[in-house]
N, C-alpha and C positions, 0 to 999 in steps of 0.2 A: 816438671814435678807431677802434674796431673794428667790423667787420661780423659780427654774430652771427646765425647761422641759427636759424630757429624750431626746427629739429631739435635743436640743442644746448640751447636753452632748455627744450624739452619733455623733453629727456633728463636734466634736473636741474642744468644750469649756472645755479643759482638766482640770483635778484636779491639785492642786498646785504641786503635785509630778511629773507631766508630763511636761517636758521641751519643748522648741521650737524645739528640735531635733526630736520630735515625727513626723513621716512622715505625718500623717493625719493633724496635726496642720500646718505644712509647706505648704501642698497642699491647705488647706483652706485659709492660709495667702496670698498665691499667687492669689487665686480666689477672695479674698476680694480686692486686689489691682486693679483687673479688673472691679469690680462693685462699691465698696464703695467709692473709693477715686477719682473718675473721676472729680467731681465738684471742690473739693478743690485742686486737682492736676493740673487743667487747669488755676487756678487763676494767676500763674506767667505771663501768656500771657498778662494780662491787669492790674493787681492790682498795681504793682510798677509804671507802666506807668501812670495810672490815678492819682496817688498821686502827680506826678510832672507836667504832661501835661494835666490834666483833667480840671474840671471847676474852681478849685482854684489852680493856677499855683505856683509851687515852683521852686526856682533856684537850679539847680543840683550842689550845692557846698557841701563841706565836712560837714558843720553843718547839712544841711537838709538830705543828703544821709545817714550819720551815724544815725541821729535821726529817720528817717523813717525805716531803717533796724532794729534798736533796737525795735521800736514799733511793727514791723511785728513779730520779734522773740518772744517777750514777750506776744504778743497777742496769738500766736500759743501755747505757753507754758501754759498760764492761761486759755484761752477759750477752746482750743482743748484738750491739754494733761491733764490738771488738771480737768477742768469742765466736759467735755464730756467723754473722754477716761477713766479717773480715777474714777469720782464720778457718773455721770448720767448713765453710762452704767451698773452700779451695780443695778440700779432701773429698772430691766426688769420685764415684766409681763409674767411669764411662758416662758421666753426666748425671747419675742418680745419687740421691742422698738418703739419709736415714741411718739408724743404728745398724740394721742388718746389711745395708749396702756398704757402710764403713767397715763392718766386720769382714765382709767378703773381700773388700779391698786389701785389708791388712793380711788376710790369709793368702791372697793371690800374689801380693807384692813382697811378702816376707822372704828373706834370704837366709840360708844356713839353717842350723838346728832351731826348732821352734819350741824351746823349753817353756816359754811363757804363753804359748798359743792357747792351751786348754783353758787357762784362767781368763784370758782375754775373751775367748769364745763364750764362756759362762757369763761374763760381765755383759757382753753384747746381747746375749739371750735374755738376761734379767732386765736389761733396759727395754727390750721388746715386750717382756711380760708386764712391766710397769706401764708401758704405753697403753695396754688394754685397760688397765685400771683408770688411766687418764681419759681414755676415749669413752668410758662410761660416765665419768663424773662431769666432763666438760659440757655435754648437751644438757645435763640436769641442772647444773649451776647457772649456765648461761641463760637458758630459756626462763628458768624460774626467777632469776634476778631481774630480767627484763619485764616479765609479767608483774612482778612486785611493784613496778612503777605505777601500776593502776592505783595503788594505795595512796600515792601522792596526788592523784586526781580526785579520788573520793574514797573515804575509809570504808564505805559500804561494799567496795569491791573485794575486801579482804577475804571473805569466805570463798570467793570464786577463783582466787589466785591458783591454787593447786589443781582444781579441775580444768582450768583453761590451759595451764602449762602441760598437763598430761595429754589433753586433746591435741595440742600442737605437736608434741613429741610423737604421739601415735601416728598422726598424719604424715610427719616427716619420715618415719621409718616405713610407712606403708607405701610411699611413692618410690622407694629406692629401686624396686624391681622393674619399674617402668623406665628407669633412666632419668637423669636430671639435665640432659643436654639443653632442652628448650628452656627450662626454668633457669639453668645456669647462665643463659645469655643475660639475665637480669642481675646476676650477682655483682658484676663490676659496677654498673651504674648505681645500684642500691648502696654498695659499700662506699663508693665515691661520695654519694649524698650523705651517708652516715658520718664519714670522717670529716667532711666539710662542715656539717652541722655541729659536731662536738667541738671542732676547732673554733667556730664562730661563737658558740656559747662560752667557751673558755676565754676568748679574746675580749668579749664584752665585760667580763669581771676583771681581767688582767688590766685593761685600760683604766678601770676605776681605781685599781690599786697596783700601779706598776712596780712598787717596791717588792712585790711577790717574786719578781724575776731574780732577786738576790738568793732565792732558794736553790738556784742552780750551782751556787758556790758550795764545794764539798765541806767547807768550814761548818756549815749548819748540821750536816750529818755527824761530823766529828763531835760538835758541841752537844748534840743530842745524846751521844754515848757518854760523853764526859759528865754531863749533868744528871742524866737519868738512864744509866747503863742497862739496868735490868729490863725496864720497859722498852728500851731501844732494841735490845736483843729479841724480846718477845714480839715486837712490832715487825721484825724481819720476816716472821712467819706469815704475815699478811702482805707485806711489801712485795714479796716474791710473786704474789698473784698478778702484779703488774707486768711480769715478764713471762707468764705462762703463754705457751704458743710459740716461743722462740724456736723450739725444735721443729715446728711445722715449716719454718722458713727453709730449714735444711732438708727435711723429708720431702717437700714438694718441689725441690730444685729441678728435678728431672722434667717437670711439666713446663717450666718457664725459662730455666737457665739462671746462672748467677747474677748477671748484670741487671736484668729487669727487676729482680727481687731487691738488689742493692739500691737501685735508683728509686723504686717505690718507697723503700724504708727511709732512706736518708732525705729525700726531697718532699715527701708527703705524709707518710704514716707517723714517723717519729715526731715531727713538729705538731701534727694534729693531736696526738696523744698527750704530749707534754703541755700544750696549750690548755687542754681540757683539765688535766690534773692541777695545773697552776690556777686555772679558773675556779676549781672546787676549793682550793686553799684560800684564794682571795675572797671568795664569797663568805666562807666561814669567819675569816678575820674581820669582815665588814659588819658582822652581826653582833648584837649583844650576847652575853653568855647563855641566856635562856633560849634565844632563837637559834644560836649555834648548836646547842645540844639537840634541838629538834631537827635542824637541817642536816646534821651529821648522820642521821639515821638513813638518809638516802640523798647525799649531796649531788649525785649525777643528775637526778631528775629535778632537784630544786634549783639547778642552774637556770632552768627555763622559767619564763613567766607562767603563771597558773593556766592561762588560756592555751599555752603551747605544750603543756605536759602530756596531754593525751596523744597528739601527733608524735611527740618525742618517744613516748612509750611504744607506739606502733612501729616506729622506725627502729627502735632498739630491739624489739621482738624480731623484726625482719633480719636485722644484723646477726642476732644470736642464732637464728635458724640457719643462716648461711655459715656461721662459724661451726655449728653442729654438723652441717652437711660436709664441711671440709674434714672434720674429725672422723666421721663415718666413712667417707671415701678413703681416708688415710688408713683406717682399720682394714678395709678390704685390700688395699694395696700392700700393707705390711703382711697380711695373712697370705696373700699370693706369693710374696717373696719368701716367707717362712716355709710354705709348701714346697717351692722349688728348691730351696736350700736344705730341705730334709728335716725341718724342725716340727712340721705339722703334717698330719695325714692328708691324703688327697681329699679335697672337698669340691662340691659342685660350684663351678664358677661360670656365671652367665655374663656375656658381653652385651651391654645395653646400648651400644652405639656402633654402627657399621663403620664409621670413619675414625673414631677416637679409640685406639686400642687400650688406653688406660682406663676407660670407663667400664668398670666391672661391677658385678653384684654377686655377693656370696650369701645365699639365703640363711644358712645356719648362723653365720656371724651377725647378720642383720637382726634376726629375731632374738638371738641371745643378748645382743646389746640393748635392744628395745626393752626386754623384760628387766634387765638389770637397771637401766636408766629409770624406769617407772618405779621399781622397788626402792631405789635411792630417793626419788622425790617423795614417795609416800612415807619412807622411814625418817628422813631428815626434815622434811616439811618446810624448810626455808633455806635461802641461799647462804645465810649466815652460818647455819649448822653445816651445810655442805662445804663451806670454805675451810672448815677444820679438816675435812677429809681430802681436800684438793691438793694442797701444797706438797705433801710428802712424795706423791708419785712423780710430780714435776721435778722437784729438787733431786730426787734419787736418779732420775734419768739424766738430768743435767750433769750430775757428779760423774756418772759412768761415761758420758760423752767426753768429759774432760780427761778421764783416764785414757780413753781410746785415742783422742787427739794427741795426747802425750806420746803414745806409741808411734803415731804417724810422724810427729815432729822429730823424735829421736831416731827411729829405726827406718822410716821410709824416706822422709825428706832430708834427714841428716842435717838439721839446722845446727847452728852454733850452740853448743851444750849450755853455755851460760845464759844466752838469750832465751832459748827454749825452756830452760829450767825456771827462770824468773817468770816467764809468761804462764807456764803451767802452774807454778806455785801461787800466782795471783788468782788464777781461775779456781784452783782447789780451795784457797782460803775463802773466797766468796761463796762457792758452792757448799763447802762444809758448814759455813756460818748459817746459810739458809736452811740446809738440811737439819742441822742441830736445832734451829729455832722451830722447825716444823715437827721435830720429834716430841716437843712439848705438847703437841696437839693429838698425839696418838690415842690417848684415852678418850678424847672428845669426838673421834671419828677418823683420825689418821690411820687407824688400824684397817679401815676398809680397803683402800688401794693396796696396802701391804698384803692383806689376805688375798685379794684378787691377783696381785702380782705373783704371790707364792704359788697359788693354784695354777696360774698360767705357766710359770717357770717349771713346775713339776710336770705338767703335760708336755711342754716343749722338749725338755730334756729326756723324759721317759720315751717319747717317740723316737728321738734321735738315737738314744742308746739301744733301745729295743730293736730298731731297724738294723743297726750295725751288728748286733748279736745274731739276729735272724739270718742276715746275709753270710756271716762267718760260719754259722752252723750248716747252712746249705752248701757252702763252698767245701766244707770238710768231706762231703760225700760226692763232690762233682768229679767227672771223668775228664781227663785231658782230651782236647779236641782231636788231635791227630790220631790218637789211639782209637777213638770212637769212629772216625771216618774210615780208617783202615779196616776195622772189624765189621762195621755195619753197612758201609756204602756198597760193598760187593755182595753181601749176603741178603740184604733186605730187598723186598720188591719195591720198585720205584713207580710212582703214579704221577700222571700229568698235573701241572699246576705249581703254584708257589706256596710255601709254608713259611710264615714269619714267626719265629719263636722269640718272645720278648724275655730278656734277662737283665737283672740288675748289675751283673758283673761281666766285663768283657773277656773273662777267662773261663775255661771249662765249658761243659755241655749243660744247657738249661735242663732243669728237672722235667719240664713239660715235654721236651724232646725224648728223654729217656722213657717217660710214662707212655707217650704216644707210640713209640716203637714197641714197648713191652706189651701193650694191650691191642694195638691195631696192626702191628707187624708190617708196616709200610713206611716208606719215605717218599716225599715229593721230589719231583725232578730238580727243583730249585729250592734250597733251604737257606734262609737268612737268619742268622743269630743277631738279634737287634738289641742294642743297649741305648737308652736315651740318657744322655748325660747333661746335667744342668751346671753350667760354668759359673765362676765367681764374677761374671760381668753381666750387666743388664740385658745386653743384646749381642747376638752372634750373627755376623754377616752371612749371607746365603752361600758365598763361595768357601766359607770355612765350616759349613754345617755338617758335611758328610766325611766320614773316615771309613773307607771301604777296603777290605782285605779278602782276596780270593783264596780260599782254603783248599780248592780242588774238589773234584767229584761232585760239583754242583752245590758246594757249601760256600757261604759267604759270611764274613763277620762285618757287621755294619754298626758304627757308632754315630748317632745323630746328636749334635750339640745345640743346645738352646741357652739363651740368657735367662736369668732369674725373673725378668720382667716380660718374657715372651710367652705367647700361647703355644702349647705343644700340640702339633697336629701331625701325627705320624703318616696317615695316608697321603696328605698333601706333599710331604717331604719325599715319600717313596715314588710318587708319580714323576718327580723331577730328577730322580736318580739315574745316572748313566754309568756304564762300565760294569753292569751286573746282569748281562744277558738282555732278553727282550724287555720293553717298557712294562712297568707294573700296571696291571689291570685289576681293580678291586674284585671283580666278579670271578677272577681266576686265582685269587689270593686268600689264604686262610691264615688267621692270626691265632696262635696258641698261647694261652696265658696260664701261669701256675697260680692257683689260689691256696695259700697256706692256712692251715688251722693250727694255732699255737697251743702248745701244752705247757702250762706252768710247771717248772721242775725246780729241784734244789741245786741244780748245777750252778757253779759260780757265774756271776754276770750281773743280775739285778735281784733285789728283794722280791719275794713271791708276790707281794701286793702290787709291785710295779709291773711284774710280768702279766698279772691279771688285768691291770689297767691298760697295758700295751695291747693285749689280746682284744680288749673291748674296743680300743681305738681302731685296731686293724679291721675288726668286723664291721665297724660303722663308717670306714673310709669309703669314698666313692670308688667304684670299680675302675680298674685300669682301662677297660673298654671305653667308658665315658670320658675319662680324664685325657686319654691319648687320642680321642675322636675316632675310634675304630668303628667300621661299619658293623651294626648290631648283628646282621645275618651272616657275618663272616668270621665270627669269634668262637673258639672252642676253649673252655676252661677245664683244666685238669687239677684236681685237688691233691694235697699232700699234708702230712702232719709234721710239725717241727717242734722240738723241745729247745727252749732257750734258758 
């Protein structure tokens, strides 16, 4: 059913015969705890609190406490354990996960006419757009909620919460350019300590009130709805905060493989989270009504004795920084995928580690995220206010993932229609309920991720559409290759060396070649018409990289294929090329690029304002020279104007 890359198998996504005792699997499972579970792992800091003391207040009485805990547990079981860990993580694209990887898998594996593909593509792109909204809110709410723990130590810390949170966030974004490999070595041990601590704090209170374990019975969730239906529905808008970060399990699958993430979740993370939530509930039930009303304002920190609240706050801050780091790294990774798949213009991508190809840094994304995160902190000023904005992006993305996995179940895996239908219907019912509950928070801040998602969606689709229109317009004026070779090869003067003309389409003659011949009236001895093609798989093996065609008269058509997770290095690929005459030497090779200037016009295609937006994005995109790693002193750019 799945295409598993050797990378993932080698990384420890063990065959069924290899148990969790395998040392490599255990090592990767611990590594996954440090990277993958930061977002969902820091949810206990604010999720339970927001359900009771958020925008829709609940009384901390047995009906509501048992009901909320039951909702949290079964949400984790259905959304995280069944939907993501058991089902969606099987839908890997050569080992990689995430909405864009899933979208590429659907496009690659679809058979027959693709009547539904355009709508599916738009859904996948919108899920990616919502991810950017999520990646701005997650660092803000996580770090702010942890720093607010200082208020449980001493109320005099209150005026310092926002300045401390902003300072931490600025420092976090400032170190991205230097790479996080050395600091990353601490992520696993810190998160292990964090999960062990919150589990122990929960156990202390559960032991004092073991009857709280009855909350795992779904009866209490059903009774909550039966007795207090409206409040139960509104509470779902905050309960969903307990499963935020479920998408990260799928998106980060390429780094660790499925089995290590499953082992970490089932054996350690899920028990630790539920013990903590149960402990928060048991603590509130053990208090009188006045004390419970005070404790419910920050139950996570009140689990600890007063003398341990400061260390707990510091540990929570460290955990939220790690969670934020994972989200930021995820934003870089998603942006790289979007660039390669043609939804985002070329951006400057720096590799911060010589050994780990996945550790990248995209400056424009980093600083844009930092500015937006700080604006959110200064605007909303508390994690409670931010919680209103948080859920809508998460539930929207989860809903889209359910639609995409439905396509996979029915069209790719061809499951039994009844079984697949019942499963998808259950997921849709849960996701729609959470999404509807969060729609009630749109006026209170839920509009923020929707606005961010809409802007990102507009940029992504404008670039993809504009790029297609531009290529189509250029192809209209292209000349057939054989016609050009017959007419020009014999009449033009040939000069020593190699000329590589880069073109987006493998058909016709590139505009740069036509312009070069028109103005310089010469042709090189060896001319390579080069197209770089990004495939719908994360990695392309070296033996499948080149597709070379000898056109005669010293002309060659070359297609270089890369995966959407690979770095594109044209010179390195050319030096390994065989069957194209002498070996390529960069000092004897000239690269010719066409630089288009777009003219907005009333021709059918896109609205004029979108054409102007596309032209602005094209002007600000990184040059092909830098993106393809071309030697700076061997590049010639030839300009042309194109109407779209």
